[in-house]
PDB file with one MODEL, atoms N, CA, C and O in Angstrom:
MODEL        1
ATOM      1  N   MET A   1       0.558  -0.963   0.252  1.00  0.00           N
ATOM      2  CA  MET A   1      -0.087  -0.053   0.061  1.00  0.00           C
ATOM      3  C   MET A   1       0.892   0.669   0.143  1.00  0.00           C
ATOM      4  O   MET A   1       1.951   0.381   0.700  1.00  0.00           O
ATOM      5  N   VAL A   2       0.446   2.320  -0.763  1.00  0.00           N
ATOM      6  CA  VAL A   2       1.271   3.127  -0.730  1.00  0.00           C
ATOM      7  C   VAL A   2       0.121   4.446  -0.027  1.00  0.00           C
ATOM      8  O   VAL A   2      -1.032   4.829  -0.222  1.00  0.00           O
ATOM      9  N   SER A   3       1.940   4.987   1.377  1.00  0.00           N
ATOM     10  CA  SER A   3       0.960   6.431   2.391  1.00  0.00           C
ATOM     11  C   SER A   3       1.533   7.308   2.128  1.00  0.00           C
ATOM     12  O   SER A   3       2.544   7.161   1.440  1.00  0.00           O
ATOM     13  N   SER A   4       1.173   8.465   2.520  1.00  0.00           N
ATOM     14  CA  SER A   4       2.031   9.881   3.252  1.00  0.00           C
ATOM     15  C   SER A   4       1.792   9.012   4.799  1.00  0.00           C
ATOM     16  O   SER A   4       2.022   9.660   5.820  1.00  0.00           O
ATOM     17  N   ASP A   5       1.596   8.389   4.859  1.00  0.00           N
ATOM     18  CA  ASP A   5       1.715   8.037   5.949  1.00  0.00           C
ATOM     19  C   ASP A   5       1.983   6.821   7.384  1.00  0.00           C
ATOM     20  O   ASP A   5       1.102   6.583   8.209  1.00  0.00           O
ATOM     21  N   LEU A   6       3.091   6.316   7.400  1.00  0.00           N
ATOM     22  CA  LEU A   6       3.738   5.378   7.548  1.00  0.00           C
ATOM     23  C   LEU A   6       3.218   4.930   8.908  1.00  0.00           C
ATOM     24  O   LEU A   6       3.191   5.802   9.776  1.00  0.00           O
ATOM     25  N   PRO A   7       2.679   3.351   9.324  1.00  0.00           N
ATOM     26  CA  PRO A   7       2.226   3.278  10.823  1.00  0.00           C
ATOM     27  C   PRO A   7       3.531   2.246  10.830  1.00  0.00           C
ATOM     28  O   PRO A   7       4.211   1.591  10.040  1.00  0.00           O
ATOM     29  N   PRO A   8       3.434   2.515  12.141  1.00  0.00           N
ATOM     30  CA  PRO A   8       4.796   1.265  12.436  1.00  0.00           C
ATOM     31  C   PRO A   8       4.405  -0.490  12.338  1.00  0.00           C
ATOM     32  O   PRO A   8       3.338  -1.093  12.452  1.00  0.00           O
ATOM     33  N   LEU A   9       5.998  -1.001  12.039  1.00  0.00           N
ATOM     34  CA  LEU A   9       5.776  -2.251  12.288  1.00  0.00           C
ATOM     35  C   LEU A   9       4.677  -2.488  13.173  1.00  0.00           C
ATOM     36  O   LEU A   9       4.392  -1.705  14.078  1.00  0.00           O
ATOM     37  N   ALA A  10       3.883  -3.831  12.875  1.00  0.00           N
ATOM     38  CA  ALA A  10       3.625  -5.147  13.538  1.00  0.00           C
ATOM     39  C   ALA A  10       2.132  -4.287  13.876  1.00  0.00           C
ATOM     40  O   ALA A  10       1.605  -4.831  14.846  1.00  0.00           O
ATOM     41  N   THR A  11       1.530  -3.438  13.510  1.00  0.00           N
ATOM     42  CA  THR A  11       0.394  -2.202  13.925  1.00  0.00           C
ATOM     43  C   THR A  11      -1.139  -3.186  12.899  1.00  0.00           C
ATOM     44  O   THR A  11      -1.297  -3.409  11.699  1.00  0.00           O
ATOM     45  N   MET A  12      -2.043  -3.548  14.235  1.00  0.00           N
ATOM     46  CA  MET A  12      -3.648  -3.912  13.844  1.00  0.00           C
ATOM     47  C   MET A  12      -4.075  -2.208  12.356  1.00  0.00           C
ATOM     48  O   MET A  12      -3.887  -1.010  12.146  1.00  0.00           O
ATOM     49  N   ILE A  13      -4.640  -3.313  11.881  1.00  0.00           N
ATOM     50  CA  ILE A  13      -4.725  -2.730  10.280  1.00  0.00           C
ATOM     51  C   ILE A  13      -6.611  -3.647   9.747  1.00  0.00           C
ATOM     52  O   ILE A  13      -6.868  -4.850   9.692  1.00  0.00           O
ATOM     53  N   THR A  14      -7.361  -2.661   9.514  1.00  0.00           N
ATOM     54  CA  THR A  14      -8.504  -3.184   8.866  1.00  0.00           C
ATOM     55  C   THR A  14      -7.915  -2.720   7.777  1.00  0.00           C
ATOM     56  O   THR A  14      -7.253  -1.690   7.648  1.00  0.00           O
ATOM     57  N   VAL A  15      -8.380  -4.097   6.458  1.00  0.00           N
ATOM     58  CA  VAL A  15      -8.047  -3.941   5.001  1.00  0.00           C
ATOM     59  C   VAL A  15      -9.566  -4.718   4.374  1.00  0.00           C
ATOM     60  O   VAL A  15     -10.085  -5.831   4.459  1.00  0.00           O
ATOM     61  N   THR A  16      -9.913  -3.284   3.661  1.00  0.00           N
ATOM     62  CA  THR A  16     -11.070  -3.748   2.818  1.00  0.00           C
ATOM     63  C   THR A  16     -10.496  -3.398   1.120  1.00  0.00           C
ATOM     64  O   THR A  16     -10.000  -2.423   0.556  1.00  0.00           O
ATOM     65  N   VAL A  17     -10.902  -4.841   0.716  1.00  0.00           N
ATOM     66  CA  VAL A  17     -10.764  -4.471  -0.505  1.00  0.00           C
ATOM     67  C   VAL A  17     -11.795  -4.906  -1.240  1.00  0.00           C
ATOM     68  O   VAL A  17     -12.547  -5.880  -1.197  1.00  0.00           O
ATOM     69  N   VAL A  18     -11.629  -3.731  -2.096  1.00  0.00           N
ATOM     70  CA  VAL A  18     -13.173  -3.407  -3.637  1.00  0.00           C
ATOM     71  C   VAL A  18     -13.616  -4.095  -4.171  1.00  0.00           C
ATOM     72  O   VAL A  18     -14.584  -4.162  -3.413  1.00  0.00           O
ATOM     73  N   LEU A  19     -14.100  -5.585  -5.746  1.00  0.00           N
ATOM     74  CA  LEU A  19     -14.010  -5.398  -6.521  1.00  0.00           C
ATOM     75  C   LEU A  19     -14.868  -5.668  -7.214  1.00  0.00           C
ATOM     76  O   LEU A  19     -15.887  -6.188  -6.759  1.00  0.00           O
ATOM     77  N   PRO A  20     -14.703  -5.364  -8.684  1.00  0.00           N
ATOM     78  CA  PRO A  20     -16.385  -4.745  -9.114  1.00  0.00           C
ATOM     79  C   PRO A  20     -16.804  -6.390  -9.829  1.00  0.00           C
ATOM     80  O   PRO A  20     -15.987  -7.284 -10.050  1.00  0.00           O
ATOM     81  N   ASN A  21     -18.306  -6.443 -10.093  1.00  0.00           N
ATOM     82  CA  ASN A  21     -18.005  -7.616 -10.086  1.00  0.00           C
ATOM     83  C   ASN A  21     -18.247  -7.555 -11.690  1.00  0.00           C
ATOM     84  O   ASN A  21     -18.464  -6.476 -12.241  1.00  0.00           O
ATOM     85  N   VAL A  22     -18.180  -9.194 -12.650  1.00  0.00           N
ATOM     86  CA  VAL A  22     -17.686  -9.253 -13.832  1.00  0.00           C
ATOM     87  C   VAL A  22     -19.763  -9.042 -14.720  1.00  0.00           C
ATOM     88  O   VAL A  22     -19.865  -8.707 -15.901  1.00  0.00           O
ATOM     89  N   ARG A  23     -20.133  -9.121 -14.466  1.00  0.00           N
ATOM     90  CA  ARG A  23     -21.652  -9.064 -13.919  1.00  0.00           C
ATOM     91  C   ARG A  23     -22.575  -7.983 -14.119  1.00  0.00           C
ATOM     92  O   ARG A  23     -23.092  -7.328 -13.214  1.00  0.00           O
ATOM     93  N   ALA A  24     -22.788  -7.802 -15.570  1.00  0.00           N
ATOM     94  CA  ALA A  24     -23.599  -6.337 -15.647  1.00  0.00           C
ATOM     95  C   ALA A  24     -24.493  -6.024 -14.602  1.00  0.00           C
ATOM     96  O   ALA A  24     -25.501  -6.730 -14.607  1.00  0.00           O
ATOM     97  N   GLY A  25     -24.422  -5.092 -13.616  1.00  0.00           N
ATOM     98  CA  GLY A  25     -25.743  -4.422 -12.533  1.00  0.00           C
ATOM     99  C   GLY A  25     -25.641  -5.111 -11.404  1.00  0.00           C
ATOM    100  O   GLY A  25     -26.613  -5.168 -10.651  1.00  0.00           O
ATOM    101  N   SER A  26     -24.522  -5.711 -11.114  1.00  0.00           N
ATOM    102  CA  SER A  26     -23.679  -6.029  -9.916  1.00  0.00           C
ATOM    103  C   SER A  26     -24.091  -5.638  -9.222  1.00  0.00           C
ATOM    104  O   SER A  26     -25.098  -4.955  -9.409  1.00  0.00           O
ATOM    105  N   GLN A  27     -23.547  -5.838  -7.948  1.00  0.00           N
ATOM    106  CA  GLN A  27     -23.168  -5.447  -6.964  1.00  0.00           C
ATOM    107  C   GLN A  27     -21.603  -5.958  -6.567  1.00  0.00           C
ATOM    108  O   GLN A  27     -21.185  -7.115  -6.522  1.00  0.00           O
ATOM    109  N   GLU A  28     -20.906  -4.732  -6.303  1.00  0.00           N
ATOM    110  CA  GLU A  28     -19.579  -4.971  -6.563  1.00  0.00           C
ATOM    111  C   GLU A  28     -18.731  -6.224  -4.912  1.00  0.00           C
ATOM    112  O   GLU A  28     -19.196  -5.995  -3.795  1.00  0.00           O
ATOM    113  N   ILE A  29     -17.502  -7.468  -5.048  1.00  0.00           N
ATOM    114  CA  ILE A  29     -17.163  -7.883  -3.769  1.00  0.00           C
ATOM    115  C   ILE A  29     -16.588  -6.983  -3.302  1.00  0.00           C
ATOM    116  O   ILE A  29     -15.934  -6.087  -3.836  1.00  0.00           O
ATOM    117  N   GLN A  30     -16.925  -7.297  -1.785  1.00  0.00           N
ATOM    118  CA  GLN A  30     -15.678  -6.316  -0.559  1.00  0.00           C
ATOM    119  C   GLN A  30     -15.623  -7.716   0.510  1.00  0.00           C
ATOM    120  O   GLN A  30     -16.460  -8.338   1.164  1.00  0.00           O
ATOM    121  N   LEU A  31     -14.225  -7.807   0.290  1.00  0.00           N
ATOM    122  CA  LEU A  31     -13.648  -8.283   1.155  1.00  0.00           C
ATOM    123  C   LEU A  31     -13.292  -7.245   2.270  1.00  0.00           C
ATOM    124  O   LEU A  31     -13.146  -6.037   2.080  1.00  0.00           O
ATOM    125  N   HIS A  32     -13.131  -8.152   3.919  1.00  0.00           N
ATOM    126  CA  HIS A  32     -12.458  -7.759   4.662  1.00  0.00           C
ATOM    127  C   HIS A  32     -11.851  -8.712   5.139  1.00  0.00           C
ATOM    128  O   HIS A  32     -11.915  -9.937   5.031  1.00  0.00           O
ATOM    129  N   SER A  33     -11.119  -7.843   5.803  1.00  0.00           N
ATOM    130  CA  SER A  33      -9.758  -8.932   6.853  1.00  0.00           C
ATOM    131  C   SER A  33      -9.200  -7.340   8.057  1.00  0.00           C
ATOM    132  O   SER A  33      -9.516  -6.152   8.119  1.00  0.00           O
ATOM    133  N   VAL A  34      -8.272  -8.242   8.796  1.00  0.00           N
ATOM    134  CA  VAL A  34      -7.434  -7.512  10.002  1.00  0.00           C
ATOM    135  C   VAL A  34      -6.625  -7.893   9.841  1.00  0.00           C
ATOM    136  O   VAL A  34      -6.757  -9.117   9.855  1.00  0.00           O
ATOM    137  N   GLY A  35      -4.821  -7.357   9.494  1.00  0.00           N
ATOM    138  CA  GLY A  35      -3.983  -7.786   9.933  1.00  0.00           C
ATOM    139  C   GLY A  35      -2.871  -7.370  10.211  1.00  0.00           C
ATOM    140  O   GLY A  35      -2.908  -7.950  11.296  1.00  0.00           O
ATOM    141  N   HIS A  36      -1.515  -6.699  10.234  1.00  0.00           N
ATOM    142  CA  HIS A  36      -0.223  -6.331  10.598  1.00  0.00           C
ATOM    143  C   HIS A  36       0.436  -5.915   9.278  1.00  0.00           C
ATOM    144  O   HIS A  36       0.460  -6.412   8.152  1.00  0.00           O
ATOM    145  N   ILE A  37       0.980  -4.784   9.857  1.00  0.00           N
ATOM    146  CA  ILE A  37       2.100  -3.787   8.972  1.00  0.00           C
ATOM    147  C   ILE A  37       3.023  -4.826   9.117  1.00  0.00           C
ATOM    148  O   ILE A  37       3.190  -5.009  10.323  1.00  0.00           O
ATOM    149  N   VAL A  38       3.970  -5.897   8.180  1.00  0.00           N
ATOM    150  CA  VAL A  38       4.844  -6.487   8.123  1.00  0.00           C
ATOM    151  C   VAL A  38       6.238  -5.820   7.966  1.00  0.00           C
ATOM    152  O   VAL A  38       7.331  -6.184   8.400  1.00  0.00           O
ATOM    153  N   ARG A  39       5.838  -4.580   7.110  1.00  0.00           N
ATOM    154  CA  ARG A  39       7.327  -4.228   5.847  1.00  0.00           C
ATOM    155  C   ARG A  39       6.646  -2.604   5.300  1.00  0.00           C
ATOM    156  O   ARG A  39       5.658  -2.171   4.707  1.00  0.00           O
ATOM    157  N   ILE A  40       8.081  -2.031   6.037  1.00  0.00           N
ATOM    158  CA  ILE A  40       7.662  -0.571   5.404  1.00  0.00           C
ATOM    159  C   ILE A  40       9.057   0.102   3.941  1.00  0.00           C
ATOM    160  O   ILE A  40      10.278  -0.053   3.905  1.00  0.00           O
ATOM    161  N   GLU A  41       8.359   0.632   3.227  1.00  0.00           N
ATOM    162  CA  GLU A  41       9.078   1.272   2.383  1.00  0.00           C
ATOM    163  C   GLU A  41       9.701   2.470   2.089  1.00  0.00           C
ATOM    164  O   GLU A  41       8.890   2.982   1.317  1.00  0.00           O
ATOM    165  N   HIS A  42      10.781   3.382   2.226  1.00  0.00           N
ATOM    166  CA  HIS A  42      10.687   4.656   1.890  1.00  0.00           C
ATOM    167  C   HIS A  42      11.614   5.084   1.209  1.00  0.00           C
ATOM    168  O   HIS A  42      12.661   5.143   1.853  1.00  0.00           O
ATOM    169  N   GLU A  43      11.703   5.458   0.035  1.00  0.00           N
ATOM    170  CA  GLU A  43      12.151   5.335  -1.043  1.00  0.00           C
ATOM    171  C   GLU A  43      12.144   6.443  -1.472  1.00  0.00           C
ATOM    172  O   GLU A  43      11.256   7.099  -0.928  1.00  0.00           O
ATOM    173  N   ALA A  44      13.073   7.361  -2.673  1.00  0.00           N
ATOM    174  CA  ALA A  44      13.152   8.439  -2.581  1.00  0.00           C
ATOM    175  C   ALA A  44      11.225   9.420  -2.570  1.00  0.00           C
ATOM    176  O   ALA A  44      10.861   9.763  -1.445  1.00  0.00           O
ATOM    177  N   ASP A  45      10.635   9.620  -3.279  1.00  0.00           N
ATOM    178  CA  ASP A  45       9.286   9.842  -3.665  1.00  0.00           C
ATOM    179  C   ASP A  45       8.619   8.843  -3.240  1.00  0.00           C
ATOM    180  O   ASP A  45       7.455   9.190  -3.443  1.00  0.00           O
ATOM    181  N   VAL A  46       8.596   7.712  -2.731  1.00  0.00           N
ATOM    182  CA  VAL A  46       7.467   6.356  -3.208  1.00  0.00           C
ATOM    183  C   VAL A  46       7.378   5.782  -0.794  1.00  0.00           C
ATOM    184  O   VAL A  46       8.149   4.995  -0.245  1.00  0.00           O
ATOM    185  N   LYS A  47       6.566   6.326  -0.311  1.00  0.00           N
ATOM    186  CA  LYS A  47       6.448   5.853   1.177  1.00  0.00           C
ATOM    187  C   LYS A  47       5.290   5.064   0.503  1.00  0.00           C
ATOM    188  O   LYS A  47       4.431   5.429  -0.299  1.00  0.00           O
ATOM    189  N   GLY A  48       5.590   3.651   1.191  1.00  0.00           N
ATOM    190  CA  GLY A  48       4.325   2.244   1.674  1.00  0.00           C
ATOM    191  C   GLY A  48       4.608   1.461   2.798  1.00  0.00           C
ATOM    192  O   GLY A  48       5.376   1.365   3.755  1.00  0.00           O
ATOM    193  N   TYR A  49       3.444   0.837   2.142  1.00  0.00           N
ATOM    194  CA  TYR A  49       3.766  -0.968   3.489  1.00  0.00           C
ATOM    195  C   TYR A  49       3.416  -1.569   3.267  1.00  0.00           C
ATOM    196  O   TYR A  49       2.700  -1.472   2.270  1.00  0.00           O
ATOM    197  N   ALA A  50       3.567  -3.139   4.108  1.00  0.00           N
ATOM    198  CA  ALA A  50       2.713  -3.892   3.583  1.00  0.00           C
ATOM    199  C   ALA A  50       2.254  -4.944   4.182  1.00  0.00           C
ATOM    200  O   ALA A  50       2.686  -4.925   5.335  1.00  0.00           O
ATOM    201  N   VAL A  51       1.278  -6.304   3.911  1.00  0.00           N
ATOM    202  CA  VAL A  51       0.174  -6.033   5.032  1.00  0.00           C
ATOM    203  C   VAL A  51       0.176  -7.134   5.260  1.00  0.00           C
ATOM    204  O   VAL A  51       0.996  -7.541   4.438  1.00  0.00           O
ATOM    205  N   ASP A  52      -0.366  -8.510   6.147  1.00  0.00           N
ATOM    206  CA  ASP A  52      -0.342  -9.396   6.173  1.00  0.00           C
ATOM    207  C   ASP A  52      -1.959  -9.508   6.763  1.00  0.00           C
ATOM    208  O   ASP A  52      -2.201  -8.793   7.735  1.00  0.00           O
ATOM    209  N   CYS A  53      -2.720 -10.090   6.402  1.00  0.00           N
ATOM    210  CA  CYS A  53      -3.673 -10.644   6.313  1.00  0.00           C
ATOM    211  C   CYS A  53      -4.694 -11.542   5.858  1.00  0.00           C
ATOM    212  O   CYS A  53      -4.208 -11.443   4.731  1.00  0.00           O
ATOM    213  N   HIS A  54      -5.756 -12.408   5.664  1.00  0.00           N
ATOM    214  CA  HIS A  54      -6.111 -13.454   5.183  1.00  0.00           C
ATOM    215  C   HIS A  54      -7.921 -13.935   5.299  1.00  0.00           C
ATOM    216  O   HIS A  54      -8.560 -14.531   6.166  1.00  0.00           O
ATOM    217  N   PHE A  55      -8.322 -13.281   3.851  1.00  0.00           N
ATOM    218  CA  PHE A  55      -9.337 -13.174   3.498  1.00  0.00           C
ATOM    219  C   PHE A  55     -10.054 -14.316   3.236  1.00  0.00           C
ATOM    220  O   PHE A  55      -9.861 -15.050   2.267  1.00  0.00           O
ATOM    221  N   SER A  56     -10.872 -14.470   4.086  1.00  0.00           N
ATOM    222  CA  SER A  56     -12.097 -15.907   4.501  1.00  0.00           C
ATOM    223  C   SER A  56     -13.044 -16.193   3.424  1.00  0.00           C
ATOM    224  O   SER A  56     -12.919 -15.503   2.412  1.00  0.00           O
ATOM    225  N   ASP A  57     -14.049 -17.152   3.448  1.00  0.00           N
ATOM    226  CA  ASP A  57     -15.130 -17.238   2.969  1.00  0.00           C
ATOM    227  C   ASP A  57     -15.122 -16.386   1.423  1.00  0.00           C
ATOM    228  O   ASP A  57     -16.098 -16.081   0.737  1.00  0.00           O
ATOM    229  N   ILE A  58     -13.461 -16.097   1.121  1.00  0.00           N
ATOM    230  CA  ILE A  58     -14.436 -15.774  -0.574  1.00  0.00           C
ATOM    231  C   ILE A  58     -14.905 -16.908  -1.982  1.00  0.00           C
ATOM    232  O   ILE A  58     -15.549 -16.758  -3.020  1.00  0.00           O
ATOM    233  N   GLU A  59     -14.370 -17.758  -1.497  1.00  0.00           N
ATOM    234  CA  GLU A  59     -15.809 -18.970  -2.697  1.00  0.00           C
ATOM    235  C   GLU A  59     -17.134 -18.200  -2.445  1.00  0.00           C
ATOM    236  O   GLU A  59     -17.797 -17.744  -3.377  1.00  0.00           O
ATOM    237  N   GLU A  60     -17.619 -18.032  -0.650  1.00  0.00           N
ATOM    238  CA  GLU A  60     -19.019 -17.639  -0.724  1.00  0.00           C
ATOM    239  C   GLU A  60     -19.518 -16.441  -0.829  1.00  0.00           C
ATOM    240  O   GLU A  60     -20.611 -16.227  -1.353  1.00  0.00           O
ATOM    241  N   LEU A  61     -18.911 -15.714  -0.435  1.00  0.00           N
ATOM    242  CA  LEU A  61     -19.122 -13.843  -1.355  1.00  0.00           C
ATOM    243  C   LEU A  61     -19.237 -14.481  -2.864  1.00  0.00           C
ATOM    244  O   LEU A  61     -20.379 -14.480  -3.324  1.00  0.00           O
ATOM    245  N   VAL A  62     -18.492 -14.872  -3.458  1.00  0.00           N
ATOM    246  CA  VAL A  62     -18.196 -14.881  -5.193  1.00  0.00           C
ATOM    247  C   VAL A  62     -20.019 -15.383  -5.821  1.00  0.00           C
ATOM    248  O   VAL A  62     -20.821 -14.757  -6.514  1.00  0.00           O
ATOM    249  N   ARG A  63     -20.100 -16.884  -5.121  1.00  0.00           N
ATOM    250  CA  ARG A  63     -20.958 -17.333  -5.442  1.00  0.00           C
ATOM    251  C   ARG A  63     -21.958 -17.250  -4.728  1.00  0.00           C
ATOM    252  O   ARG A  63     -22.794 -18.153  -4.751  1.00  0.00           O
ATOM    253  N   GLN A  64     -22.115 -16.075  -3.875  1.00  0.00           N
ATOM    254  CA  GLN A  64     -23.223 -15.104  -3.422  1.00  0.00           C
ATOM    255  C   GLN A  64     -24.040 -13.922  -4.782  1.00  0.00           C
ATOM    256  O   GLN A  64     -25.153 -13.766  -5.285  1.00  0.00           O
ATOM    257  N   ALA A  65     -22.276 -13.155  -4.928  1.00  0.00           N
ATOM    258  CA  ALA A  65     -22.361 -12.455  -5.649  1.00  0.00           C
ATOM    259  C   ALA A  65     -23.118 -12.816  -7.506  1.00  0.00           C
ATOM    260  O   ALA A  65     -23.729 -11.992  -8.187  1.00  0.00           O
ATOM    261  N   GLN A  66     -22.706 -14.669  -7.995  1.00  0.00           N
ATOM    262  CA  GLN A  66     -23.197 -14.829  -9.167  1.00  0.00           C
ATOM    263  C   GLN A  66     -24.752 -14.520  -9.431  1.00  0.00           C
ATOM    264  O   GLN A  66     -25.229 -14.672 -10.555  1.00  0.00           O
TER     265      GLN A  66
ENDMDL
END
């Protein structure tokens, strides 16, 4: 993730990923998880971090969206 504010390592974070539904007129699919910061990158003009999290029940969400 790219951010102007970098959280400290091991910080707990809520992650939401919104995916478009390929079926016309269908509702988007939202994945939710709680994870923690595992890496921080600070390049010359880009700051970012990596999150370790697990999304469960993805198959069920996709099935419901069909």
